[in-house]
mmCIF file of the N, C-alpha and C atoms, coordinates in Angstrom:
data_MODEL
# 
_entry.id   MODEL 
# 
loop_
_atom_site.group_PDB 
_atom_site.id 
_atom_site.type_symbol 
_atom_site.label_atom_id 
_atom_site.label_alt_id 
_atom_site.label_comp_id 
_atom_site.label_asym_id 
_atom_site.label_entity_id 
_atom_site.label_seq_id 
_atom_site.pdbx_PDB_ins_code 
_atom_site.Cartn_x 
_atom_site.Cartn_y 
_atom_site.Cartn_z 
_atom_site.occupancy 
_atom_site.B_iso_or_equiv 
_atom_site.pdbx_formal_charge 
_atom_site.auth_seq_id 
_atom_site.auth_comp_id 
_atom_site.auth_asym_id 
_atom_site.auth_atom_id 
_atom_site.pdbx_PDB_model_num 
ATOM 1   N N  . MET A 1 1  ? -41.538 329.657 25.272 1.00 0.00 ? 1  MET A N  1 
ATOM 2   C CA . MET A 1 1  ? -40.237 330.131 26.319 1.00 0.00 ? 1  MET A CA 1 
ATOM 3   C C  . MET A 1 1  ? -40.521 331.121 26.959 1.00 0.00 ? 1  MET A C  1 
ATOM 4   N N  . ILE A 1 2  ? -41.247 332.244 26.298 1.00 0.00 ? 2  ILE A N  1 
ATOM 5   C CA . ILE A 1 2  ? -41.231 333.231 26.873 1.00 0.00 ? 2  ILE A CA 1 
ATOM 6   C C  . ILE A 1 2  ? -42.027 333.385 28.054 1.00 0.00 ? 2  ILE A C  1 
ATOM 7   N N  . SER A 1 3  ? -42.864 332.625 28.474 1.00 0.00 ? 3  SER A N  1 
ATOM 8   C CA . SER A 1 3  ? -43.732 332.234 29.716 1.00 0.00 ? 3  SER A CA 1 
ATOM 9   C C  . SER A 1 3  ? -42.797 331.624 30.436 1.00 0.00 ? 3  SER A C  1 
ATOM 10  N N  . ILE A 1 4  ? -41.892 330.754 30.529 1.00 0.00 ? 4  ILE A N  1 
ATOM 11  C CA . ILE A 1 4  ? -40.916 329.755 31.357 1.00 0.00 ? 4  ILE A CA 1 
ATOM 12  C C  . ILE A 1 4  ? -40.230 331.052 31.529 1.00 0.00 ? 4  ILE A C  1 
ATOM 13  N N  . LEU A 1 5  ? -39.432 331.720 30.889 1.00 0.00 ? 5  LEU A N  1 
ATOM 14  C CA . LEU A 1 5  ? -38.691 332.954 31.362 1.00 0.00 ? 5  LEU A CA 1 
ATOM 15  C C  . LEU A 1 5  ? -39.358 333.911 32.198 1.00 0.00 ? 5  LEU A C  1 
ATOM 16  N N  . GLY A 1 6  ? -40.527 334.454 32.004 1.00 0.00 ? 6  GLY A N  1 
ATOM 17  C CA . GLY A 1 6  ? -41.494 335.467 32.869 1.00 0.00 ? 6  GLY A CA 1 
ATOM 18  C C  . GLY A 1 6  ? -41.459 334.773 34.237 1.00 0.00 ? 6  GLY A C  1 
ATOM 19  N N  . SER A 1 7  ? -41.680 333.602 33.926 1.00 0.00 ? 7  SER A N  1 
ATOM 20  C CA . SER A 1 7  ? -42.222 333.138 35.525 1.00 0.00 ? 7  SER A CA 1 
ATOM 21  C C  . SER A 1 7  ? -40.943 333.214 36.334 1.00 0.00 ? 7  SER A C  1 
ATOM 22  N N  . PHE A 1 8  ? -39.693 332.925 35.649 1.00 0.00 ? 8  PHE A N  1 
ATOM 23  C CA . PHE A 1 8  ? -38.475 332.800 36.615 1.00 0.00 ? 8  PHE A CA 1 
ATOM 24  C C  . PHE A 1 8  ? -38.278 334.671 37.196 1.00 0.00 ? 8  PHE A C  1 
ATOM 25  N N  . GLN A 1 9  ? -38.959 335.648 36.615 1.00 0.00 ? 9  GLN A N  1 
ATOM 26  C CA . GLN A 1 9  ? -38.824 336.639 36.944 1.00 0.00 ? 9  GLN A CA 1 
ATOM 27  C C  . GLN A 1 9  ? -39.988 337.439 37.729 1.00 0.00 ? 9  GLN A C  1 
ATOM 28  N N  . VAL A 1 10 ? -40.779 336.597 38.220 1.00 0.00 ? 10 VAL A N  1 
ATOM 29  C CA . VAL A 1 10 ? -41.534 337.585 39.062 1.00 0.00 ? 10 VAL A CA 1 
ATOM 30  C C  . VAL A 1 10 ? -41.314 337.937 40.041 1.00 0.00 ? 10 VAL A C  1 
ATOM 31  N N  . PHE A 1 11 ? -41.530 339.414 40.202 1.00 0.00 ? 11 PHE A N  1 
ATOM 32  C CA . PHE A 1 11 ? -40.741 340.354 41.178 1.00 0.00 ? 11 PHE A CA 1 
ATOM 33  C C  . PHE A 1 11 ? -41.893 341.027 41.985 1.00 0.00 ? 11 PHE A C  1 
ATOM 34  N N  . THR A 1 12 ? -42.698 341.960 41.045 1.00 0.00 ? 12 THR A N  1 
ATOM 35  C CA . THR A 1 12 ? -43.468 343.011 41.242 1.00 0.00 ? 12 THR A CA 1 
ATOM 36  C C  . THR A 1 12 ? -44.618 342.807 41.778 1.00 0.00 ? 12 THR A C  1 
ATOM 37  N N  . GLN A 1 13 ? -45.264 341.697 41.626 1.00 0.00 ? 13 GLN A N  1 
ATOM 38  C CA . GLN A 1 13 ? -46.568 341.126 41.955 1.00 0.00 ? 13 GLN A CA 1 
ATOM 39  C C  . GLN A 1 13 ? -46.597 340.958 43.546 1.00 0.00 ? 13 GLN A C  1 
ATOM 40  N N  . ILE A 1 14 ? -45.317 340.168 43.901 1.00 0.00 ? 14 ILE A N  1 
ATOM 41  C CA . ILE A 1 14 ? -44.557 339.348 45.060 1.00 0.00 ? 14 ILE A CA 1 
ATOM 42  C C  . ILE A 1 14 ? -44.565 340.580 46.241 1.00 0.00 ? 14 ILE A C  1 
ATOM 43  N N  . PHE A 1 15 ? -43.676 341.764 45.436 1.00 0.00 ? 15 PHE A N  1 
ATOM 44  C CA . PHE A 1 15 ? -43.169 342.751 46.259 1.00 0.00 ? 15 PHE A CA 1 
ATOM 45  C C  . PHE A 1 15 ? -44.574 343.744 46.972 1.00 0.00 ? 15 PHE A C  1 
ATOM 46  N N  . ILE A 1 16 ? -45.585 343.725 45.820 1.00 0.00 ? 16 ILE A N  1 
ATOM 47  C CA . ILE A 1 16 ? -46.707 344.652 46.268 1.00 0.00 ? 16 ILE A CA 1 
ATOM 48  C C  . ILE A 1 16 ? -47.810 343.749 46.767 1.00 0.00 ? 16 ILE A C  1 
ATOM 49  N N  . MET A 1 17 ? -48.421 342.815 46.433 1.00 0.00 ? 17 MET A N  1 
ATOM 50  C CA . MET A 1 17 ? -49.059 341.816 47.101 1.00 0.00 ? 17 MET A CA 1 
ATOM 51  C C  . MET A 1 17 ? -48.827 341.467 48.598 1.00 0.00 ? 17 MET A C  1 
ATOM 52  N N  . THR A 1 18 ? -47.586 340.833 48.822 1.00 0.00 ? 18 THR A N  1 
ATOM 53  C CA . THR A 1 18 ? -47.311 339.575 49.754 1.00 0.00 ? 18 THR A CA 1 
ATOM 54  C C  . THR A 1 18 ? -45.915 340.035 50.602 1.00 0.00 ? 18 THR A C  1 
ATOM 55  N N  . ASN A 1 19 ? -45.240 340.976 49.675 1.00 0.00 ? 19 ASN A N  1 
ATOM 56  C CA . ASN A 1 19 ? -44.170 341.373 50.517 1.00 0.00 ? 19 ASN A CA 1 
ATOM 57  C C  . ASN A 1 19 ? -43.480 340.039 50.919 1.00 0.00 ? 19 ASN A C  1 
ATOM 58  N N  . GLY A 1 20 ? -43.478 338.789 50.016 1.00 0.00 ? 20 GLY A N  1 
ATOM 59  C CA . GLY A 1 20 ? -42.772 337.919 50.843 1.00 0.00 ? 20 GLY A CA 1 
ATOM 60  C C  . GLY A 1 20 ? -43.420 336.606 51.418 1.00 0.00 ? 20 GLY A C  1 
ATOM 61  N N  . GLY A 1 21 ? -44.913 337.120 51.417 1.00 0.00 ? 21 GLY A N  1 
ATOM 62  C CA . GLY A 1 21 ? -45.818 336.058 51.914 1.00 0.00 ? 21 GLY A CA 1 
ATOM 63  C C  . GLY A 1 21 ? -46.160 335.595 53.214 1.00 0.00 ? 21 GLY A C  1 
ATOM 64  N N  . PRO A 1 22 ? -46.902 334.945 53.490 1.00 0.00 ? 22 PRO A N  1 
ATOM 65  C CA . PRO A 1 22 ? -47.145 334.150 54.931 1.00 0.00 ? 22 PRO A CA 1 
ATOM 66  C C  . PRO A 1 22 ? -46.200 333.296 54.987 1.00 0.00 ? 22 PRO A C  1 
ATOM 67  N N  . LEU A 1 23 ? -45.289 333.568 56.037 1.00 0.00 ? 23 LEU A N  1 
ATOM 68  C CA . LEU A 1 23 ? -44.177 332.490 56.079 1.00 0.00 ? 23 LEU A CA 1 
ATOM 69  C C  . LEU A 1 23 ? -43.224 332.074 54.767 1.00 0.00 ? 23 LEU A C  1 
ATOM 70  N N  . GLY A 1 24 ? -43.173 332.799 53.987 1.00 0.00 ? 24 GLY A N  1 
ATOM 71  C CA . GLY A 1 24 ? -42.345 333.116 52.842 1.00 0.00 ? 24 GLY A CA 1 
ATOM 72  C C  . GLY A 1 24 ? -42.443 332.292 52.079 1.00 0.00 ? 24 GLY A C  1 
ATOM 73  N N  . ARG A 1 25 ? -44.092 332.109 51.698 1.00 0.00 ? 25 ARG A N  1 
ATOM 74  C CA . ARG A 1 25 ? -44.729 331.036 50.920 1.00 0.00 ? 25 ARG A CA 1 
ATOM 75  C C  . ARG A 1 25 ? -44.648 331.251 49.614 1.00 0.00 ? 25 ARG A C  1 
ATOM 76  N N  . THR A 1 26 ? -44.334 332.811 49.128 1.00 0.00 ? 26 THR A N  1 
ATOM 77  C CA . THR A 1 26 ? -44.670 333.553 47.855 1.00 0.00 ? 26 THR A CA 1 
ATOM 78  C C  . THR A 1 26 ? -43.130 333.977 47.444 1.00 0.00 ? 26 THR A C  1 
ATOM 79  N N  . ARG A 1 27 ? -42.210 333.239 47.853 1.00 0.00 ? 27 ARG A N  1 
ATOM 80  C CA . ARG A 1 27 ? -40.788 333.795 47.431 1.00 0.00 ? 27 ARG A CA 1 
ATOM 81  C C  . ARG A 1 27 ? -40.372 333.224 46.210 1.00 0.00 ? 27 ARG A C  1 
ATOM 82  N N  . THR A 1 28 ? -39.883 333.755 45.549 1.00 0.00 ? 28 THR A N  1 
ATOM 83  C CA . THR A 1 28 ? -39.141 333.346 44.299 1.00 0.00 ? 28 THR A CA 1 
ATOM 84  C C  . THR A 1 28 ? -37.605 333.341 44.047 1.00 0.00 ? 28 THR A C  1 
ATOM 85  N N  . ILE A 1 29 ? -37.271 333.219 43.138 1.00 0.00 ? 29 ILE A N  1 
ATOM 86  C CA . ILE A 1 29 ? -35.481 333.194 43.341 1.00 0.00 ? 29 ILE A CA 1 
ATOM 87  C C  . ILE A 1 29 ? -35.308 334.848 42.947 1.00 0.00 ? 29 ILE A C  1 
ATOM 88  N N  . VAL A 1 30 ? -36.012 335.453 42.344 1.00 0.00 ? 30 VAL A N  1 
ATOM 89  C CA . VAL A 1 30 ? -35.815 337.340 42.210 1.00 0.00 ? 30 VAL A CA 1 
ATOM 90  C C  . VAL A 1 30 ? -35.888 337.759 43.209 1.00 0.00 ? 30 VAL A C  1 
ATOM 91  N N  . TRP A 1 31 ? -36.937 337.364 43.998 1.00 0.00 ? 31 TRP A N  1 
ATOM 92  C CA . TRP A 1 31 ? -37.442 338.078 45.284 1.00 0.00 ? 31 TRP A CA 1 
ATOM 93  C C  . TRP A 1 31 ? -36.148 337.682 46.366 1.00 0.00 ? 31 TRP A C  1 
ATOM 94  N N  . TYR A 1 32 ? -35.714 336.556 46.704 1.00 0.00 ? 32 TYR A N  1 
ATOM 95  C CA . TYR A 1 32 ? -34.436 336.150 47.392 1.00 0.00 ? 32 TYR A CA 1 
ATOM 96  C C  . TYR A 1 32 ? -33.129 337.001 47.058 1.00 0.00 ? 32 TYR A C  1 
ATOM 97  N N  . ILE A 1 33 ? -32.953 337.321 46.106 1.00 0.00 ? 33 ILE A N  1 
ATOM 98  C CA . ILE A 1 33 ? -31.593 338.088 45.476 1.00 0.00 ? 33 ILE A CA 1 
ATOM 99  C C  . ILE A 1 33 ? -31.954 339.348 45.849 1.00 0.00 ? 33 ILE A C  1 
ATOM 100 N N  . TYR A 1 34 ? -33.143 340.042 46.023 1.00 0.00 ? 34 TYR A N  1 
ATOM 101 C CA . TYR A 1 34 ? -33.560 341.150 46.316 1.00 0.00 ? 34 TYR A CA 1 
ATOM 102 C C  . TYR A 1 34 ? -33.389 341.275 47.796 1.00 0.00 ? 34 TYR A C  1 
ATOM 103 N N  . THR A 1 35 ? -34.044 340.465 48.396 1.00 0.00 ? 35 THR A N  1 
ATOM 104 C CA . THR A 1 35 ? -33.595 340.456 49.892 1.00 0.00 ? 35 THR A CA 1 
ATOM 105 C C  . THR A 1 35 ? -32.094 340.407 50.259 1.00 0.00 ? 35 THR A C  1 
ATOM 106 N N  . THR A 1 36 ? -31.553 339.493 49.726 1.00 0.00 ? 36 THR A N  1 
ATOM 107 C CA . THR A 1 36 ? -30.492 339.679 50.302 1.00 0.00 ? 36 THR A CA 1 
ATOM 108 C C  . THR A 1 36 ? -29.266 340.400 49.757 1.00 0.00 ? 36 THR A C  1 
ATOM 109 N N  . ALA A 1 37 ? -29.523 341.329 48.578 1.00 0.00 ? 37 ALA A N  1 
ATOM 110 C CA . ALA A 1 37 ? -28.990 342.535 48.597 1.00 0.00 ? 37 ALA A CA 1 
ATOM 111 C C  . ALA A 1 37 ? -29.141 343.602 48.899 1.00 0.00 ? 37 ALA A C  1 
ATOM 112 N N  . PHE A 1 38 ? -30.568 344.070 49.260 1.00 0.00 ? 38 PHE A N  1 
ATOM 113 C CA . PHE A 1 38 ? -31.057 345.546 49.718 1.00 0.00 ? 38 PHE A CA 1 
ATOM 114 C C  . PHE A 1 38 ? -31.472 345.100 51.045 1.00 0.00 ? 38 PHE A C  1 
ATOM 115 N N  . LYS A 1 39 ? -31.905 344.116 51.484 1.00 0.00 ? 39 LYS A N  1 
ATOM 116 C CA . LYS A 1 39 ? -32.234 344.080 53.097 1.00 0.00 ? 39 LYS A CA 1 
ATOM 117 C C  . LYS A 1 39 ? -30.956 343.317 53.950 1.00 0.00 ? 39 LYS A C  1 
ATOM 118 N N  . ASP A 1 40 ? -30.458 342.393 53.584 1.00 0.00 ? 40 ASP A N  1 
ATOM 119 C CA . ASP A 1 40 ? -28.911 341.816 54.453 1.00 0.00 ? 40 ASP A CA 1 
ATOM 120 C C  . ASP A 1 40 ? -27.887 342.519 53.931 1.00 0.00 ? 40 ASP A C  1 
ATOM 121 N N  . PHE A 1 41 ? -27.533 343.448 52.992 1.00 0.00 ? 41 PHE A N  1 
ATOM 122 C CA . PHE A 1 41 ? -26.662 343.914 52.085 1.00 0.00 ? 41 PHE A CA 1 
ATOM 123 C C  . PHE A 1 41 ? -25.446 343.326 52.178 1.00 0.00 ? 41 PHE A C  1 
ATOM 124 N N  . ASN A 1 42 ? -25.815 341.956 51.459 1.00 0.00 ? 42 ASN A N  1 
ATOM 125 C CA . ASN A 1 42 ? -24.805 340.908 50.737 1.00 0.00 ? 42 ASN A CA 1 
ATOM 126 C C  . ASN A 1 42 ? -24.763 340.943 49.551 1.00 0.00 ? 42 ASN A C  1 
ATOM 127 N N  . MET A 1 43 ? -24.305 341.827 49.202 1.00 0.00 ? 43 MET A N  1 
ATOM 128 C CA . MET A 1 43 ? -24.206 342.114 47.554 1.00 0.00 ? 43 MET A CA 1 
ATOM 129 C C  . MET A 1 43 ? -23.422 340.995 46.813 1.00 0.00 ? 43 MET A C  1 
ATOM 130 N N  . GLY A 1 44 ? -22.113 340.712 47.409 1.00 0.00 ? 44 GLY A N  1 
ATOM 131 C CA . GLY A 1 44 ? -21.557 339.936 46.609 1.00 0.00 ? 44 GLY A CA 1 
ATOM 132 C C  . GLY A 1 44 ? -22.548 338.340 46.243 1.00 0.00 ? 44 GLY A C  1 
ATOM 133 N N  . TYR A 1 45 ? -23.243 338.060 47.238 1.00 0.00 ? 45 TYR A N  1 
ATOM 134 C CA . TYR A 1 45 ? -23.849 336.845 47.439 1.00 0.00 ? 45 TYR A CA 1 
ATOM 135 C C  . TYR A 1 45 ? -25.242 336.792 46.491 1.00 0.00 ? 45 TYR A C  1 
ATOM 136 N N  . ALA A 1 46 ? -25.453 338.079 46.458 1.00 0.00 ? 46 ALA A N  1 
ATOM 137 C CA . ALA A 1 46 ? -26.771 338.368 45.504 1.00 0.00 ? 46 ALA A CA 1 
ATOM 138 C C  . ALA A 1 46 ? -26.400 338.077 44.281 1.00 0.00 ? 46 ALA A C  1 
ATOM 139 N N  . ALA A 1 47 ? -25.131 338.823 43.617 1.00 0.00 ? 47 ALA A N  1 
ATOM 140 C CA . ALA A 1 47 ? -24.365 338.872 42.496 1.00 0.00 ? 47 ALA A CA 1 
ATOM 141 C C  . ALA A 1 47 ? -24.478 337.346 41.693 1.00 0.00 ? 47 ALA A C  1 
ATOM 142 N N  . ALA A 1 48 ? -23.720 336.825 42.699 1.00 0.00 ? 48 ALA A N  1 
ATOM 143 C CA . ALA A 1 48 ? -23.490 335.364 42.646 1.00 0.00 ? 48 ALA A CA 1 
ATOM 144 C C  . ALA A 1 48 ? -24.897 334.489 42.088 1.00 0.00 ? 48 ALA A C  1 
ATOM 145 N N  . MET A 1 49 ? -25.893 334.944 43.051 1.00 0.00 ? 49 MET A N  1 
ATOM 146 C CA . MET A 1 49 ? -27.460 334.227 42.472 1.00 0.00 ? 49 MET A CA 1 
ATOM 147 C C  . MET A 1 49 ? -27.932 334.821 41.467 1.00 0.00 ? 49 MET A C  1 
ATOM 148 N N  . ALA A 1 50 ? -27.926 335.977 41.161 1.00 0.00 ? 50 ALA A N  1 
ATOM 149 C CA . ALA A 1 50 ? -28.130 336.748 40.196 1.00 0.00 ? 50 ALA A CA 1 
ATOM 150 C C  . ALA A 1 50 ? -27.461 335.989 38.891 1.00 0.00 ? 50 ALA A C  1 
ATOM 151 N N  . PHE A 1 51 ? -26.070 335.907 38.569 1.00 0.00 ? 51 PHE A N  1 
ATOM 152 C CA . PHE A 1 51 ? -25.248 335.214 37.485 1.00 0.00 ? 51 PHE A CA 1 
ATOM 153 C C  . PHE A 1 51 ? -25.959 333.889 37.224 1.00 0.00 ? 51 PHE A C  1 
ATOM 154 N N  . ALA A 1 52 ? -26.163 332.718 38.745 1.00 0.00 ? 52 ALA A N  1 
ATOM 155 C CA . ALA A 1 52 ? -26.520 331.908 38.441 1.00 0.00 ? 52 ALA A CA 1 
ATOM 156 C C  . ALA A 1 52 ? -28.129 331.589 37.844 1.00 0.00 ? 52 ALA A C  1 
ATOM 157 N N  . LEU A 1 53 ? -29.118 332.519 38.109 1.00 0.00 ? 53 LEU A N  1 
ATOM 158 C CA . LEU A 1 53 ? -29.854 332.417 37.682 1.00 0.00 ? 53 LEU A CA 1 
ATOM 159 C C  . LEU A 1 53 ? -30.011 332.613 36.055 1.00 0.00 ? 53 LEU A C  1 
ATOM 160 N N  . PHE A 1 54 ? -29.055 333.880 35.992 1.00 0.00 ? 54 PHE A N  1 
ATOM 161 C CA . PHE A 1 54 ? -28.785 334.171 34.339 1.00 0.00 ? 54 PHE A CA 1 
ATOM 162 C C  . PHE A 1 54 ? -28.553 332.535 33.523 1.00 0.00 ? 54 PHE A C  1 
ATOM 163 N N  . ALA A 1 55 ? -27.733 331.855 34.106 1.00 0.00 ? 55 ALA A N  1 
ATOM 164 C CA . ALA A 1 55 ? -27.193 330.535 34.144 1.00 0.00 ? 55 ALA A CA 1 
ATOM 165 C C  . ALA A 1 55 ? -28.172 329.533 33.602 1.00 0.00 ? 55 ALA A C  1 
ATOM 166 N N  . MET A 1 56 ? -29.134 329.673 34.253 1.00 0.00 ? 56 MET A N  1 
ATOM 167 C CA . MET A 1 56 ? -30.402 328.698 34.518 1.00 0.00 ? 56 MET A CA 1 
ATOM 168 C C  . MET A 1 56 ? -31.041 329.122 33.823 1.00 0.00 ? 56 MET A C  1 
ATOM 169 N N  . MET A 1 57 ? -31.492 330.395 33.332 1.00 0.00 ? 57 MET A N  1 
ATOM 170 C CA . MET A 1 57 ? -32.573 330.810 32.028 1.00 0.00 ? 57 MET A CA 1 
ATOM 171 C C  . MET A 1 57 ? -31.870 330.508 30.930 1.00 0.00 ? 57 MET A C  1 
ATOM 172 N N  . LEU A 1 58 ? -30.288 330.708 30.698 1.00 0.00 ? 58 LEU A N  1 
ATOM 173 C CA . LEU A 1 58 ? -29.997 330.294 29.345 1.00 0.00 ? 58 LEU A CA 1 
ATOM 174 C C  . LEU A 1 58 ? -29.826 329.204 29.359 1.00 0.00 ? 58 LEU A C  1 
ATOM 175 N N  . GLY A 1 59 ? -29.370 328.070 30.144 1.00 0.00 ? 59 GLY A N  1 
ATOM 176 C CA . GLY A 1 59 ? -29.974 326.470 29.810 1.00 0.00 ? 59 GLY A CA 1 
ATOM 177 C C  . GLY A 1 59 ? -31.346 326.521 29.572 1.00 0.00 ? 59 GLY A C  1 
ATOM 178 N N  . PHE A 1 60 ? -32.165 326.741 30.194 1.00 0.00 ? 60 PHE A N  1 
ATOM 179 C CA . PHE A 1 60 ? -33.435 326.293 29.665 1.00 0.00 ? 60 PHE A CA 1 
ATOM 180 C C  . PHE A 1 60 ? -33.998 327.118 28.711 1.00 0.00 ? 60 PHE A C  1 
ATOM 181 N N  . THR A 1 61 ? -33.149 327.906 27.838 1.00 0.00 ? 61 THR A N  1 
ATOM 182 C CA . THR A 1 61 ? -33.526 328.795 26.688 1.00 0.00 ? 61 THR A CA 1 
ATOM 183 C C  . THR A 1 61 ? -32.623 327.810 25.475 1.00 0.00 ? 61 THR A C  1 
ATOM 184 N N  . LEU A 1 62 ? -31.510 327.034 26.363 1.00 0.00 ? 62 LEU A N  1 
ATOM 185 C CA . LEU A 1 62 ? -30.987 326.425 25.044 1.00 0.00 ? 62 LEU A CA 1 
ATOM 186 C C  . LEU A 1 62 ? -31.537 325.056 24.923 1.00 0.00 ? 62 LEU A C  1 
ATOM 187 N N  . LEU A 1 63 ? -32.327 324.728 25.892 1.00 0.00 ? 63 LEU A N  1 
ATOM 188 C CA . LEU A 1 63 ? -32.654 323.197 25.723 1.00 0.00 ? 63 LEU A CA 1 
ATOM 189 C C  . LEU A 1 63 ? -33.846 323.307 25.107 1.00 0.00 ? 63 LEU A C  1 
ATOM 190 N N  . GLN A 1 64 ? -34.647 324.615 25.238 1.00 0.00 ? 64 GLN A N  1 
ATOM 191 C CA . GLN A 1 64 ? -35.878 324.606 24.478 1.00 0.00 ? 64 GLN A CA 1 
ATOM 192 C C  . GLN A 1 64 ? -35.735 324.689 23.223 1.00 0.00 ? 64 GLN A C  1 
ATOM 193 N N  . PHE A 1 65 ? -34.765 325.411 22.656 1.00 0.00 ? 65 PHE A N  1 
ATOM 194 C CA . PHE A 1 65 ? -34.609 325.510 21.184 1.00 0.00 ? 65 PHE A CA 1 
ATOM 195 C C  . PHE A 1 65 ? -34.095 324.224 20.605 1.00 0.00 ? 65 PHE A C  1 
ATOM 196 N N  . ARG A 1 66 ? -33.148 323.262 21.480 1.00 0.00 ? 66 ARG A N  1 
ATOM 197 C CA . ARG A 1 66 ? -32.885 322.043 21.003 1.00 0.00 ? 66 ARG A CA 1 
ATOM 198 C C  . ARG A 1 66 ? -33.820 321.220 20.909 1.00 0.00 ? 66 ARG A C  1 
ATOM 199 N N  . PHE A 1 67 ? -34.928 321.053 22.032 1.00 0.00 ? 67 PHE A N  1 
ATOM 200 C CA . PHE A 1 67 ? -35.852 320.147 21.776 1.00 0.00 ? 67 PHE A CA 1 
ATOM 201 C C  . PHE A 1 67 ? -37.146 320.527 21.578 1.00 0.00 ? 67 PHE A C  1 
ATOM 202 N N  . LEU A 1 68 ? -37.580 321.519 21.087 1.00 0.00 ? 68 LEU A N  1 
ATOM 203 C CA . LEU A 1 68 ? -38.554 321.648 20.481 1.00 0.00 ? 68 LEU A CA 1 
ATOM 204 C C  . LEU A 1 68 ? -38.405 322.744 18.863 1.00 0.00 ? 68 LEU A C  1 
ATOM 205 N N  . ARG A 1 69 ? -37.746 322.697 18.479 1.00 0.00 ? 69 ARG A N  1 
ATOM 206 C CA . ARG A 1 69 ? -36.983 323.088 17.298 1.00 0.00 ? 69 ARG A CA 1 
ATOM 207 C C  . ARG A 1 69 ? -38.296 322.601 16.265 1.00 0.00 ? 69 ARG A C  1 
ATOM 208 N N  . ARG A 1 70 ? -38.578 323.457 15.565 1.00 0.00 ? 70 ARG A N  1 
ATOM 209 C CA . ARG A 1 70 ? -39.782 323.302 14.233 1.00 0.00 ? 70 ARG A CA 1 
ATOM 210 C C  . ARG A 1 70 ? -39.067 323.487 12.894 1.00 0.00 ? 70 ARG A C  1 
ATOM 211 N N  . GLU A 1 71 ? -39.513 322.734 12.085 1.00 0.00 ? 71 GLU A N  1 
ATOM 212 C CA . GLU A 1 71 ? -38.661 323.180 10.734 1.00 0.00 ? 71 GLU A CA 1 
ATOM 213 C C  . GLU A 1 71 ? -39.632 323.900 10.351 1.00 0.00 ? 71 GLU A C  1 
ATOM 214 N N  . ILE A 1 72 ? -39.670 325.158 9.575  1.00 0.00 ? 72 ILE A N  1 
ATOM 215 C CA . ILE A 1 72 ? -40.548 325.909 8.904  1.00 0.00 ? 72 ILE A CA 1 
ATOM 216 C C  . ILE A 1 72 ? -40.186 326.145 7.390  1.00 0.00 ? 72 ILE A C  1 
ATOM 217 N N  . GLU A 1 73 ? -41.023 325.646 6.814  1.00 0.00 ? 73 GLU A N  1 
ATOM 218 C CA . GLU A 1 73 ? -40.994 325.776 5.103  1.00 0.00 ? 73 GLU A CA 1 
ATOM 219 C C  . GLU A 1 73 ? -41.681 326.935 4.415  1.00 0.00 ? 73 GLU A C  1 
ATOM 220 N N  . TYR A 1 74 ? -41.286 327.775 3.762  1.00 0.00 ? 74 TYR A N  1 
ATOM 221 C CA . TYR A 1 74 ? -41.985 328.916 3.139  1.00 0.00 ? 74 TYR A CA 1 
ATOM 222 C C  . TYR A 1 74 ? -42.351 328.104 1.670  1.00 0.00 ? 74 TYR A C  1 
# 
């Protein structure tokens, strides 16, 4: 679960190494939120995308808890 959530939040590697990459091939959701907020100065749209990212990550977390539940007995 941690790995999937971490893959949604990849930003630093892209920012330092490729800055969005050739033809935008290394863009992620977090990178798009950053460019929308701080380069295009569209804070409202970036905030809405950040909330959508939060909802998507919450949904994936709940699905994983639901379907990958393991019974642990001591």
